[in-house]
ZAGUFI-64986 format. One record per residue: residue number from 1; x, y, z of N, C-alpha, C in turn. Coordinates in pm, 1 decimal. Each point is the difference from the previous one (the first is absolute). Example, Ala and Ser with C-alpha at 12.3 -4.5 7.8 and 13.67 -1.06 7.14 Angstrom:
2
+-----+----------+----------+----------+----------+----------+----------+----------+----------+----------+
| num |      n.x |      n.y |      n.z |     ca.x |     ca.y |     ca.z |      c.x |      c.y |      c.z |
+-----+----------+----------+----------+----------+----------+----------+----------+----------+----------+
|   1 |   1319.0 |   -569.0 |    780.0 |    -89.0 |    119.0 |      0.0 |     90.0 |    120.0 |      0.0 |
|   2 |    -35.0 |    105.0 |    -72.0 |     82.0 |    119.0 |      6.0 |    -77.0 |    109.0 |     73.0 |
+-----+----------+----------+----------+----------+----------+----------+----------+----------+----------+
END
This chain:
79
+-----+----------+----------+----------+----------+----------+----------+----------+----------+----------+
| num |      n.x |      n.y |      n.z |     ca.x |     ca.y |     ca.z |      c.x |      c.y |      c.z |
+-----+----------+----------+----------+----------+----------+----------+----------+----------+----------+
|   1 |     49.5 |   -147.6 |    -35.0 |    -57.1 |    117.2 |     33.4 |    116.3 |    129.8 |     11.6 |
|   2 |    -87.8 |    146.2 |   -116.3 |    115.7 |    177.2 |     10.5 |    -46.9 |     43.4 |    102.7 |
|   3 |     68.2 |     32.0 |     93.0 |    -31.3 |     80.8 |    134.3 |     43.2 |    141.0 |   -103.8 |
|   4 |   -136.0 |     62.0 |     60.2 |    -47.5 |    152.9 |    -90.7 |     55.7 |    105.4 |    106.7 |
|   5 |    106.8 |     71.5 |     -5.9 |     38.5 |     97.3 |     36.0 |    -99.0 |    129.8 |     -8.3 |
|   6 |    -14.6 |     54.1 |    159.3 |   -123.2 |    171.9 |    -55.7 |    121.4 |     65.6 |     38.4 |
|   7 |    115.1 |    -26.9 |    -20.6 |    108.9 |    169.0 |     66.0 |    -57.5 |    128.7 |   -117.8 |
|   8 |    -56.1 |     91.8 |     36.7 |     29.6 |    115.8 |    -56.4 |     51.3 |    115.8 |     45.7 |
|   9 |     25.9 |    141.6 |    -84.3 |     98.3 |     73.2 |     67.1 |   -168.5 |    152.1 |    -37.7 |
|  10 |     52.8 |    112.2 |     48.7 |   -116.4 |    110.3 |     34.4 |     66.7 |     98.7 |    -20.5 |
|  11 |    -64.1 |    100.4 |    -81.8 |     43.3 |    115.9 |    -48.8 |   -108.7 |    123.6 |     25.4 |
|  12 |     34.4 |     60.9 |     69.7 |    -30.1 |    106.9 |     -6.8 |    -30.6 |     96.2 |   -146.0 |
|  13 |    -92.5 |      1.2 |    -43.7 |    -19.9 |     46.0 |   -122.4 |    -93.9 |    152.9 |     19.4 |
|  14 |     19.1 |     90.0 |    -94.0 |    -83.8 |    115.9 |     -4.8 |    -35.1 |     65.5 |   -166.3 |
|  15 |   -189.7 |    -29.6 |     46.7 |    -65.4 |     63.9 |   -155.3 |     68.9 |     87.3 |     -4.8 |
|  16 |     89.4 |    -17.1 |   -138.7 |     76.3 |    104.7 |    -63.9 |   -138.3 |    102.9 |    -66.8 |
|  17 |   -181.1 |     20.4 |      2.2 |    -65.6 |     71.5 |    -24.8 |    -34.0 |     93.0 |     88.2 |
|  18 |    -88.3 |    -61.8 |    142.8 |     14.1 |     27.0 |    110.3 |     36.5 |    -14.4 |     83.9 |
|  19 |    142.3 |     11.2 |     49.7 |     96.3 |    -53.0 |     97.3 |    -25.3 |    -67.9 |     83.1 |
|  20 |   -110.2 |    -75.2 |     28.2 |    -21.2 |   -126.1 |     88.3 |     65.0 |   -100.6 |    -10.4 |
|  21 |     18.7 |    -30.4 |    146.4 |    128.0 |   -131.7 |     41.2 |    -47.8 |    -88.7 |     55.1 |
|  22 |     39.3 |   -137.6 |    -81.4 |    -50.3 |   -137.1 |    123.3 |    110.4 |    -54.9 |    -55.7 |
|  23 |     20.0 |   -133.0 |    103.9 |     58.4 |   -110.4 |     10.6 |    -48.3 |    -80.2 |    -63.5 |
|  24 |     89.9 |    -72.7 |    -97.5 |    -29.8 |   -123.2 |   -100.3 |     47.6 |   -129.5 |    -22.5 |
|  25 |    -51.1 |    -98.2 |     47.2 |    141.1 |    -74.9 |     17.9 |      8.4 |    -83.2 |   -168.3 |
|  26 |     72.2 |    -47.3 |    -12.2 |     89.2 |     -7.8 |   -150.9 |     52.1 |   -177.5 |     30.3 |
|  27 |     19.1 |    -78.3 |    -57.8 |     56.9 |   -122.2 |     10.6 |     84.3 |    -17.7 |     -1.1 |
|  28 |    124.4 |    -37.5 |     37.4 |    115.3 |     10.6 |     -8.1 |     79.3 |   -110.6 |   -131.1 |
|  29 |   -114.8 |    -64.0 |      3.0 |     38.9 |    -80.3 |   -126.0 |     19.9 |     67.9 |   -129.0 |
|  30 |   -104.1 |    140.7 |    -24.1 |     20.2 |     83.4 |   -113.6 |    157.9 |     45.6 |    -12.8 |
|  31 |     73.9 |     27.1 |     55.4 |    112.2 |     61.8 |     36.7 |    139.0 |    -87.3 |    -17.1 |
|  32 |    -43.4 |   -137.6 |     42.4 |     99.1 |   -146.1 |     16.9 |      9.8 |    -88.1 |   -165.0 |
|  33 |    -91.8 |     91.3 |    -42.4 |      6.0 |    -66.1 |   -119.0 |      4.9 |    102.9 |   -107.5 |
|  34 |     68.8 |    112.5 |     67.7 |     61.6 |     89.6 |   -119.5 |    113.4 |     87.1 |     30.0 |
|  35 |    135.4 |    -38.3 |    -69.1 |    165.1 |      1.7 |     12.2 |      9.2 |    114.8 |     -3.7 |
|  36 |    -73.2 |     88.7 |   -116.7 |     35.6 |    122.8 |      6.6 |   -102.2 |     89.7 |    -74.8 |
|  37 |    -15.2 |     99.3 |      6.0 |    -63.0 |    131.1 |    -78.8 |   -137.9 |      8.5 |     55.5 |
|  38 |    -91.0 |     57.2 |     -3.7 |   -119.5 |     40.5 |     94.9 |   -119.4 |    -69.2 |     -2.3 |
|  39 |    -46.1 |     35.0 |     84.7 |   -154.0 |    -97.0 |     22.7 |    -96.9 |    122.0 |    -15.1 |
|  40 |   -132.3 |    -41.1 |    -26.0 |   -112.6 |    106.3 |      5.2 |    -96.1 |    -60.1 |     34.7 |
|  41 |    -24.5 |     53.2 |    123.7 |   -178.4 |    -88.5 |     18.1 |    -76.1 |    124.0 |     12.2 |
|  42 |    -89.6 |    -50.7 |    -47.0 |   -102.8 |     64.4 |    -58.0 |   -117.2 |     39.0 |    131.4 |
|  43 |      0.6 |     82.3 |     62.2 |   -116.4 |     19.4 |    130.2 |   -180.8 |     20.2 |    -54.7 |
|  44 |    -69.4 |    -62.0 |     10.9 |   -136.8 |     45.3 |    -10.2 |    -57.6 |     85.1 |     61.8 |
|  45 |   -149.5 |    115.7 |    -65.5 |    -39.8 |     28.3 |     99.2 |    -23.1 |    -42.2 |    109.5 |
|  46 |    -41.9 |     45.9 |    111.3 |    -35.5 |    -34.8 |    142.2 |    151.1 |    -68.7 |     94.5 |
|  47 |     77.2 |     -5.9 |   -119.0 |    146.8 |    -61.6 |     78.4 |      2.6 |     67.5 |    114.4 |
|  48 |     53.3 |    120.5 |    -63.9 |     63.1 |    121.2 |     75.7 |    -78.1 |    135.7 |     13.7 |
|  49 |    -65.4 |     -6.0 |    -93.5 |   -108.3 |    126.1 |     -8.6 |   -111.5 |    -88.3 |    -41.3 |
|  50 |   -130.2 |    102.6 |     40.8 |   -109.4 |    -61.4 |    -58.0 |    -50.7 |     84.1 |   -162.1 |
|  51 |     99.7 |     63.8 |    -18.1 |    -53.0 |     42.0 |   -168.2 |    122.3 |      0.2 |    -92.6 |
|  52 |    112.1 |    -37.5 |    -40.3 |     97.6 |    -16.5 |     -4.0 |    115.0 |   -162.3 |    -51.2 |
|  53 |      2.5 |    -36.8 |   -130.9 |     69.8 |    -98.5 |    -10.7 |    155.4 |     40.7 |    -35.5 |
|  54 |     94.7 |    -89.8 |    -10.0 |    162.9 |    109.2 |     43.9 |     57.0 |   -162.1 |    -58.9 |
|  55 |    157.2 |     73.4 |    -83.3 |    102.1 |   -125.9 |     48.6 |    105.9 |     52.5 |     62.2 |
|  56 |     23.2 |    -86.7 |     81.4 |    124.2 |    -18.0 |    106.8 |    100.1 |    -20.5 |   -111.7 |
|  57 |    145.6 |     54.2 |     11.2 |    119.4 |    -77.6 |    -26.1 |    116.7 |     12.7 |     45.2 |
|  58 |     -2.7 |   -140.2 |     46.8 |    153.1 |    -37.6 |    109.5 |     82.3 |    -51.3 |    -67.5 |
|  59 |    173.0 |     -0.5 |     76.0 |     56.1 |   -110.2 |    -98.4 |     -2.0 |    -85.5 |    135.0 |
|  60 |    106.7 |   -119.6 |    -81.1 |     -5.1 |   -110.4 |     42.3 |     44.1 |     -5.1 |    192.4 |
|  61 |     38.6 |    125.5 |     53.2 |     27.6 |    -16.5 |    152.1 |   -114.5 |    118.1 |     65.7 |
|  62 |    -84.2 |    -81.4 |    -57.5 |   -197.1 |     73.1 |     21.8 |     32.9 |    125.8 |     41.1 |
|  63 |     52.4 |     79.5 |    -29.9 |     25.8 |    173.8 |    -19.9 |    -73.0 |     44.2 |   -104.0 |
|  64 |    -65.5 |     87.1 |     95.1 |    -99.1 |     75.9 |   -112.0 |     47.4 |     68.4 |    -80.2 |
|  65 |     11.1 |     36.8 |   -144.3 |     84.1 |     53.7 |    -90.5 |    -82.4 |    160.4 |    -49.3 |
|  66 |   -169.8 |    -75.7 |      2.5 |    -41.7 |    134.1 |   -127.0 |   -163.2 |    -42.8 |     72.5 |
|  67 |   -136.0 |     24.3 |   -108.4 |    -89.8 |    -31.5 |    -41.2 |    -28.4 |     46.8 |    -76.4 |
|  68 |   -120.7 |    -67.1 |    -70.6 |    -69.8 |     81.7 |   -144.5 |   -146.8 |    -46.0 |     46.8 |
|  69 |    -63.5 |    126.5 |    -32.0 |   -119.8 |    -16.3 |    -94.6 |   -117.5 |    -68.0 |    -68.4 |
|  70 |    -49.4 |    -24.4 |     13.3 |   -145.3 |    -75.7 |    -92.1 |    -45.1 |     60.5 |    -80.7 |
|  71 |     22.3 |     38.9 |   -114.8 |   -123.7 |     82.0 |   -113.7 |   -104.9 |    -22.4 |     13.9 |
|  72 |    -28.7 |   -153.6 |    -57.4 |   -102.7 |   -115.3 |    -11.3 |     18.8 |   -110.6 |     39.2 |
|  73 |   -112.0 |    -49.1 |     22.6 |      7.0 |   -145.7 |     21.8 |    -89.4 |     -8.3 |    -65.1 |
|  74 |    -10.0 |   -178.1 |   -126.6 |   -147.6 |    -32.1 |    -78.1 |     -0.3 |   -106.0 |     35.8 |
|  75 |   -112.8 |    -53.3 |     86.1 |      4.2 |   -144.3 |     64.5 |    -41.0 |   -106.6 |   -104.0 |
|  76 |   -130.6 |     48.4 |   -108.7 |    -26.2 |    -49.3 |   -140.2 |     18.5 |     79.9 |   -130.6 |
|  77 |     63.1 |    -88.3 |    -82.9 |    -46.8 |    103.7 |   -147.0 |   -143.6 |     -5.1 |    -30.5 |
|  78 |    -70.7 |    163.0 |    -27.6 |    -51.4 |    -22.5 |    -87.0 |    -10.3 |     26.1 |   -109.7 |
|  79 |   -126.4 |    -50.8 |    -62.0 |    -14.6 |    -72.9 |   -136.5 |    -33.1 |    181.5 |    -60.6 |
+-----+----------+----------+----------+----------+----------+----------+----------+----------+----------+
END
């Protein structure tokens, strides 16, 4: 049987639109699977603030490099 480990790291993120902050949990496996480059984490609306969604950009050592706002999110293509 495979043992599932629930190891997480916490990041204090700030909404780039309104400035609200919150601590979010990220699985450590995201970082252990990435040897170099950047890790981009999509934060959905309601996870940090009620009105905005955005992307947190971190390095492989879990340091926040910056944020990106999402201009539009399409859930289903209109015909």
